[in-house]
FIZA-939612 format. One record per residue (C-alpha): x, y, z. Coordinates in pm, whole numbers, plus 50000, padded with zeros to 5 digits. Each point is the difference from the previous one (the first is absolute). Last residue first. Example, Ala and Ser with C-alpha at 12.3 -4.5 7.8 and 13.67 -1.06 7.14 Angstrom:
// FIZA-939612
513674989450714/498634965650066/
END
This chain:
// FIZA-939612
046363432785401/501825021449745/500635034849876/503795001350017/502945006850231/498164986950304/499325024150288/499244981650325/497345003750270/496494987950085/501354965450080/497854976449795/502564973649906/503754999449951/502185021550229/500265036849918/502385027349897/499555036249887/497845013750283/497515019049784/496874981950121/501105001750363/497805027050155/499754989250362/496594987850120/498095024650222/498084983650286/501875021250255/502485021949818/502365002149704/499445004549627/497505028549960/500775013450347/503615009049926/501075014750336/500264964850142/503004992749777/500354962249973/498814998149639/502395028249916/502994979650115/498874970249793/499685022749697/503525013750061/501504965050021/498394990249671/501225032249843/503574992150114/499824966849818/498715017549688/502915024550020/502524971850025/498534983549692/500055032649805/503635006150092/500854964749885/498095006049678/501965032049934/503284982150075/499164973449744/499225027349747/503335016950062/501844966749979/498534991849656/502064971449858/497584973950125/496555015150024/497834968950016/502674979250173/500635024950280/496345010050038/498624964950031/499484998650379/499165036950027/496735001150192/498835036050045/496384993549905/498924964850075/500164968649787/497394974650107/500964963249978/498064989950310/496925017449864/498335029550167/496284999350082/497435027849959/498664984949675/499014967350167/498405015550311/498205025149778/498394971149814/499014979650304/498545030650172/497775007349702/498674964549992/499625001050379/497955032049986/497694988549724/499314968550203/499275020250316/497765023449804/501325033849891/498875028950223/496605016649997/498484971250199/502585006850272/498885036450024/496324990550000/500624975050279/501925026650192/497125024649957/497324975250112/496615016750050/500955033749852/501624983849694/497054976949940/497665029950030/502135019249751/499734971049757/496465011149903/501235033549869/498725034450103/502665004350271/502864992849761/502104968550025/503745001749922/500554979249689/500304962350017/502314973149864/503375016350059/503304990149842/503694997150088/499175002750372/502845014750211/498964997850366/497444972149966/502394981649762/502904992750232/502584990349736/500235035149857/502915015350192/502034968350069/498894983449678/500615029349768/503255011350155/502234984149737/498375016449702/499805037850013/503245008350183/501834972849808/498815014249667/501365034550078/503234986350147/501084977549714/498545001849652/498675035450038/503315013250138/502014982249729/497885015249722/500015034750156/503784999450049/500464989049639/497975029149862/501625026450221/503534987449931/499285000549625/498815035850037/503185009250187/502204983149738/498355021749733/497634995849704/497314975450101/497145024750010/497754993850303/496404991649902/497805029250102/498885010349650/497554971349959/499794987549641/501094964650091/497204996150253/498014972749826/503194984549861/501504992250340/501854968849884/500105011249637/500955036749997/501295002350357/501944967650048/500955001849631/501635034050034/501824990950321/501554968549859/500755015049659/501865029050166/502054976250215/500864976849713/500995028949776/502315016450253/500755032849817/497855021750227/501394985850322/503625002549886/499285035149866/498985011550346/503374992250158/501474977150267/497634971549912/501514967650128/501375012350333/497455028050031/497194974749969/501324977450274/500825027750246/496545015449946/498324966050025/501644992650335/499165034450142/496404997649878/499554965650154/501335012150337/497835031249978/496874979649932/500844976250286/500285028250253/496995017749850/497934968650050/500674998750372/498685035150069/497324997849729/498504967250123/500415010150364/498375034649975/500985015250336/501005034849879/496695007049829/500695028949764/503074982349865/502745023149874/501594993349662/503494999749847/500864966150147/502375012150273/498085032650062/501415034249906/498724995649645/496405002550118/497234989649763/496704994150184/498714967450141/496704982150051/498365021449732/499074969449799/502175011249707/502845008550239/499974964950148/499864984749653/502945020849880/502124989650300/499084963149957/500514996249625/496804992649812/499455036349900/501864998149667/498124968349910/496625016850024/496804981750095/496885021350061/497415002049726/500774971949758/501644975750243/497335007150261/497254993049746/501744967649898/500134988450362/496275006750031/499424979249688/501974972550170/497654998650295/496745001549807/499214963050053/500065004750378/500525036350108/499514989650366/502974976450025/500154962550066/498484982949697/501105024249730/503545001350137/500194962650064/498884989849653/496465000549865/501295013549666/503765004250025/501925022550241/501084972750245/499954965249844/501714996949664/500735036749937/501605002350344/502094969349922/501265018049690/500905030150215/501954977850241/501834983749708/500855033849845/501265012650337/502194969750080/503335018749982/499915035649863/501865018450277/503044977349986/500365008149626/499805037850031/503705007350058/501234973649756/497605012149734/501115036050057/503664990449960/499384982849665/501704966549945/496714982050072/498835018849693/497365026450046/497315002049732/497574970950030/500784989250356/499745035450134/496895007249793/498164970850162/501025011350349/499015036049929/496634988649868/499424979250318/500715028050248/496685018049950/497984968450061/501634987850320/500815031850194/497685028849912/497134979049865/499884969950232/501085015050332/499055036949998/497034997149766/498144967250041/501164987950342/500315032750189/497035016349829/497794970150078/501134996950361/499575037550048/496394999549891/499334971150240/501815018550278/497845031049939/496904978050001/501074985450335/500565035450132/496425009249909/498634968750166/501905008850319/498635035749987/496434986949960/500664977250298/501175028950216/497225022749873/497494976050149/501884995050327/500465037250068/502245029849907/501854984049715/502735015249782/498545015949685/498124985249706/499085018649681/497594985649744/499945007949631/497514988449737/500865015249664/497785026149837/499875000349622/496664982649979/499064972849752/498814975750265/503464998250151/502985022050082/503074981050123/500504990250366/502245018950241/501124993150359/501775028750177/501974991650313/501015025550262/502465003650290/502454971449942/502985003550237/503595001649877/503044997150227/502845024850056/499395002750374/498685035749955/497254985149787/499785000649620/496305000649905/498624975649746/497235004349740/498604969149830/498475000549652/498104969849872/498494989049670/497514974950127/499764962349982/497584970650007/500654965749862/498064968350090/498524995449656/501265025249748/497895030949931/502095019050254/503104997649782/498165011249685/498575031550160/503265005450187/502335000649700/500265037349926/500045007150379/502924977550094/503135018049871/498615034750061/498914995350360/502964980550137/501465029850188/501934992050317/500575034750140/502335020850216/499565030950217/502625015050235/502285016149743/500075033550184/498255017649711/497334973149985/499365001750375/499865037949981/497504998049716/497784976150198/500155022350305/502184988050287/498784993150355/501214964150019/498694991549654/497374974250098/497045022850059/500475016749663/499594967349810/496364996049895/499135036750055/502515009849732/498074980649740/500554967749810/497454997449719/502854999049746/500285023649705/499964985549650/496265003449956/498444970149824/501484968449852/499105003449632/499925037449931/502505004550284/502714981049804/502314985550265/502855020250151/498355001050342/500585027950251/500714996950372/498245025550226/502565012050081/503095002049780/503574988650073/499384968650203/503324981850024/499824965849844/499814963850123/500004974149724/503594987550028/500044982950341/498024969649885/501124969750201/500225020650314/502375026550136/498675034249899/496374992549909/500284972250257/500395024850284/496775018149913/497914968349997/501774989350320/499105032550175/496364996349904/499834963650112/499354973649734/496854979850038/498754966450118/502134999150310/502804974650013/502485021850188/502264973350151/503185020249953/501004974849737/497245014149780/502205018049745/502584972550009/497584976849826/499284967250184/501064970749787/497074983349832/498264968450117/499304966849833/503364985250094/499375010250359/497104976450039/496475012949986/497704987550272/496894979150051/500424980449679/503655002349900/500814963649940/500825005049630/497624971649913/497475015150238/500425033249819/499414983949662/497084979150122/498125029550145/498134990450315/501385027450213/500525034649851/497255017550191/501514987250320/503125020249921/500115021550309/503215019549968/502944995350233/501735032550092/502575011549740/503554986150001/500014995349627/497485021349815/496644991949841/498304998650339/500215037850030/497605003349706/497384976850143/500525015750343/499205033849847/496434990249927/498384983349710/496684983249932/500284980449679/496995001849771/499794974349721/501324973750234/501994968449947/501845011149683/501305030650185/501264978750288/501774976949758/501695029549828/500915016650331/501634967350120/501814992549669/501525034149932/503094994050212/500794968849802/499845018649670/502295027450129/502534974650119/499894984349654/500705033449835/502835007850240/501594966449922/499755007849629/501715033950044/502644984150221/500814974449731/500175026549726/502375021650200/502084970450116/500774988849646/498675019049702/497755029049903/500205004849623/501905030749877/502814980149835/497524983149769/498435031949868/496465002650138/497134980349860/496824995850203/499954966650178/498974964749912/497994969850114/497895012650289/500225035949872/497814991249702/500795028849769/497905029849900/499675008649633/501165034749908/497305025149929/499635020549681/498684969449816/496944998350223/497854968650012/502604972849941/502735016750203/503065011349810/503154979149985/502855003750250/502875022749890/501395004150353/500945037050000/501415015050320/497765027550132/499215035649897/499215029350229/496335010450019/497595023849827/496424986949995/498115016349711/503005012749807/502024968050014/501264976450266/497794978650218/497604979849789/496504997850143/498794969850198/497734971149903/499084974550268/496355009850037/499705001949620/500494962649967/502604973050059/501685007049664/500255036350113/502804990750243/501365032250145/503475011050107/501774991649673/499825032349800/502565018150211/501845016649711/503134984849849/503755004450007/503044978249924/502744980950180/501154966849856/501874974450208/498304968449876/499544966450176/496395006650103/499025006149635/498745033449869/497304996449739/500755018049678/501225034049892/501805029550157/503304992349824/502064989850300/501485026250230/502204976850207/501824985249700/500495034649855/501745010950320/502324969949986/500825006649636/500935036450057/502474991350274/501324970249803/500685022449701/501915025050211/501964975150209/503234995649800/500135036849917/500175009550367/496925019050118/500885035650099/497345017149786/497314977850149/501095008050357/502064971550133/499894982750338/501794968250090/498734968150153/500724978649696/497264996549744/497774969949956/498604990149662/497814969449963/500544978449695/497325002149737/497944969749906/497625002750293/497804969450038/502374973549863/502875017950171/498314994850335/499065032050187/502395017850233/498375015950305/501745031450121/502035013850286/503075006649782/502475019450213/503184996149794/503135004950208/503765004149947/501934992550313/499734963550105/501874987549694/497025009049787/496745000150198/496654990049856/496715006450177/496494987250065/499074981049689/496594984450048/499264968749800/497404991249739/499424964249898/500944981949681/503725003850052/502315017749759/499805033450181/502175024449804/501845028650166/501875028849838/502395019550223/500705037049990/502775025550040/503214980250037/503005023449971/502494993049727/500334967449809/503665005949913/501134967050152/497154981649835/497284985750219/499084965750135/497234998350259/500064974150277/496684995850179/499614995550373/496954988450193/497475012650250/496614984250047/496745010850165/496964976949998/499095009550355/501074966450141/503165002049794/500945032850165/499894983550339/501874970349855/502985022049910/500794995449634/501764974749779/499255003649633/499744971049756/496315005749928/500925036449929/501194989749657/502285026849852/500445011849642/502765024449905/499545021749693/503325012449865/500785035050111/498765030249809/501485031449847/497235023249890/499575004449625/502115021849772/501104967749825/503805004749980/500155027650258/498294977750261/497945024750195/500585007350367/497684998350303/500554962849991/497284973549999/500214967850202/498104969449886/498174976650236/497944969349914/497944981250256/499914962349993/498324973449793/500354970550230/497875005250308/496405010049966/499254986249658/501414966550111/496784993950187/498684981349698/502874975750046/502444997549712/503055006550217/498814972050226/498325004250334/499374976450291/503714992450047/500605036050102/497924995950317/501015027650244/501285025449746/497224992049755/497415003450276/501475033050116/499895013949646/496394989149959/499025017850321/501755031949887/498074999249672/496714998850190/501035026750249/500865024249719/503585009749936/502305026350143/503345010949859/503305013950122/502965000649760/503675003850085/501995009349690/503594988849959/502075017549737/502434984449758/502455015249751/503115008650196/503524998249866/500035031449788/498895023150280/503305001750185/498965018950308/501365031950150/498475013750319/500685035550110/498905010150349/499115035450099/500685016650335/501395031549828/503624991250088/499674969349790/499554964650123/501384973849760/498344966449958/501404974849755/498004969149923/501784971349832/497224974350047/499924976650300/497235018350179/498875012350337/498025032049943/498775021750283/496535011749905/498115031950077/502055026449824/498425034350020/502495015550245/502854990349767/498635017549694/500864974149735/501615008849668/499924970449766/502654996249729/499724975349713/503064984749837/499894981249673/499775029549764/497865030850021/499525015350342/496485003850138/499505016250339/497424983850223/498805014950325/499194971350232/496434994050103/499025004950363/499124971750236/498835013850335/502324994450299/499674967850200/503154985249855/499974968049797/503004977049991/500484986749653/501494969249842/501404998049650/501594971449812/496794988449834/498995035249901/503105010049808/499715038150038/499295021749698/496285005850049/500685007750367/501285034349914/496495011449929/499255022649708/498965035150097/500535015749660/500354978049694/497345013749773/501345035550023/503504990349887/
END
C-alpha cells in the first residue's frame, strides 16, 4: 500500500521492555512491506541498521544470503507509542515553574498562576491512511501532557527547555504516522522544538504554539518525510492544503504578533507624513518606483495620507513578521548588546560635538576611537558631568573604543586609501561586484542625452596613455588590461537633489584601472561628473590623473574619497539591500504560501530563509526609513531608496544573479567549457571570484543531485502544482513591477529548477556573506572608506580653493563625515558585521539525518556537500598564504577571508551563514 511505505519497525515493539544500544552510524528508516493479517514484515538493509535491539518480545532475525534481515512482529498486541517532546517556554513562565517546583505549598490548584501549569499540551497522531468507514484520516486518541510534571536536566531548565514523554494510543491497523496535531491548552505561548516517536520517527517542528484561546485550530506538524503534491498519502492531503491556507491568510486586517501569515505589500511604511512633509517618503513598489514587495502587516493608514501605512513606536512594539520569523534567544540578545555598545561608543564624540560648534580634527582624533591606539588628548572633554560620572575625563576607557579594523592592522592610519589598496579592494574588499572590464573607450552613458548631455565621457587617450606600459588604448582593451568602476549613470539623475541637502556633496564617478603584470589593479584616471545646470545641456566633468606634485596629490586623494563614497552607496543600497535582502523576500513569502513543509523544495530552501524577514523588518524600522541609518550615513540621503528603485528597474535581472553569469555580464570572465566552472577569469587573482566559484559549484552540485532525485523528468516539474504556484507568485506578485520581463527563467525542466534554486541559495549564503560581514573591517576606518562627503573638489575660481591651498589636509578632513557621524556609522556596521553564537553555517549537516529520514541518496549528497565545503575552507587558507597572489597575500595585505565558510561569533570578517542574517 502506497500510504504505508517506510514505516518504522519500532512502532510494533513493546517500548517498556525494550532497551537500545546506539551505534555511531546514521539512522536510516527501515523499508516497510505491508502484509495483511496479524503479521507485519520489515525488510532491513543490514548496513543501514543503526540500533542493536535488546528486547523481550518474540523477535526473529534471519540473515539472508543477500545481507538482508527479515523481522517479523505480531502487530495485534501493540497499540501504544511513546513520543519524546522537546519544548521551550518564555523566561517568565520558566520562573513560575521553578517557584512551583521549589515551593508547592505556596500555590493551590485555583491559584492565578495555575494557567501556566495544569492545562497541558494535547497531542493527536494522524495516519497517512484513511479510515475506510469514514474516509477520513485515521487518528489516535488525543493525549494531554502537563510539562510542569516533567523532569529535565537543570541546564536545559535554566534556558526554559523541557523534554518529556507522551504516550499515544493507536489501533493495530493504524498505518504509518504522517502528522501530529498539537493543542496548547495553557494561556501562554510555547515553542515546540521537535517530537520523536520511539526515537526513530521525527517531527521537526521549530515553531511557536499559541494558546488555544488565541488560536482555535490545532497546529499541524508533518513527519520528516518528503512528498511531491501528487505523492501525498490520502490521509495527509487535506492537512497539507489546510496548513498552506492557514499561512496565506485572507489578505485582510491587522496582522497580530502571534500570527503566522505570509502576504505581500508595497513599501509604503518608510516615511511618516503625520510628522510633516520633511518626513514623507514615496512608496516603493509600483510604476513610479519599482521595487520588490515586502511582508504585509495590515497596519492602518497614516492620518494625513491614506496611501501610507502608519509608523509604529519602536520603543513599545515592532513591525509584524510571522511569529516564527522573530529574532529570539542569543541572536536577539547579542543584537541588543551590540546596540548598547554602539551607544556607549558614541558618547564622547556626541559630548564633544555639543561642546563646540566647530571641532578641529586631525588623524589623532580618529585613531583615538580604536582600542590600542595612542592616548588622545581629551582636555576638551573635561568638565562634562556625564563623562566625569563615567570617570573618563582625560582619557577614553576601552569600553568606549572600537575594535581596530583588520584593514588598518598594518598601522597605516593615513587619511586616504593608497592607489594599490583601492584597486585591491575592488577585487577583494567589501564590494567586489562592481568592477567591470572596460570594453569601450571613452566610456558611454546610457542616460537620455537630451536631459543629461552627451553620452560620451570626457576621458581622453592623453589622460591614460602614460600609464599603459607602452600599449595603445585599443591594445590595452584588446588584451583585457583596462577595467572600470562606473557609478556615473546611477548617481547623475539624483545629484542635483543629493547636493541640495545640507552636508552632502557627491559626483557621478568613473574610475579607470590598469591591470599590472603582478595581477593587481592601479587607478589611472578618475572622472567626476555633475549634472547640467542653469538650463544648459552641458554637464560639468572633471578628470583627475595620478599626482605629479603636492597640489595634484591632494586633488587625487579627494577624487579617490569621492569614488569610495559613491561605492559605499552602491554597495549598501544596490548590491547589499536590493540584490540580497529585498529581492529574496518575495521568494521567502511565496515559499511559505505555496510550498508545504512536506515539499522537497521547501525542505531544501528552509535553512536559507531563516531570520531574513525579521532582519528586513528591522531595516524598515531603523535603517532604510526616513532619517534612518542609510539616509543619515550615506551621500544619497533621503533619495537613497529611490536610487535602489532605479537600479531595480534598469539593471537587476534574476537570471544574471548567479556568480558565473554575473562575472560574464561584467566582462570579468568569458565562457570557456574547458575550465572547471565553465568560464575563464580575465584577472586570475580575483579572490572573491576564485573563492566564490568553489562555493557556487558545490551548491550547484548539491542542488543538481537533489533536483534529479525528486524530479527525474520534465513532466514532474511541470505537473507540480505547488512548485509552479510558488514560482509564478514570486514573480507576478512579489516582483510584480518586473513580471513582464522576458529574462525570467522558465520553470519547465529539472535543469531550470536547478538553476533557480542554485541562484537563491547562492544569494542567501555566499553572496550576502561577501557583502555583509566585511563591512566593519573594510569600512570601519572612515577616512579611507567614507560613506559620504561634505565638500566637492574646489575649483580655482572658488573661494574655498584658498582654504584648500592653505591647509589641504584640513580641507580633506572637513570633507569627510564628522567624528560623531563617523562613530554612528561605525556602530551600525559593527553590529551588522557580527555573527551570532547560534549561527548556522553553510555545509553544516547536524539535522540532515532526521530531516531526510528515508532518503539515503539525499543524505549522502549532503555529506558530500559538507565535505566539499570543508575542503574549500582549507583551499582558501592555502591561497591566503600564497605569496604569488598579491591581492590576498603580502606585506600590509589582509587575507581574503569573507568566503571562508565557518566563523566564531562576533565581528570576524569571515563565515558564510546559510541565510541572510546578522
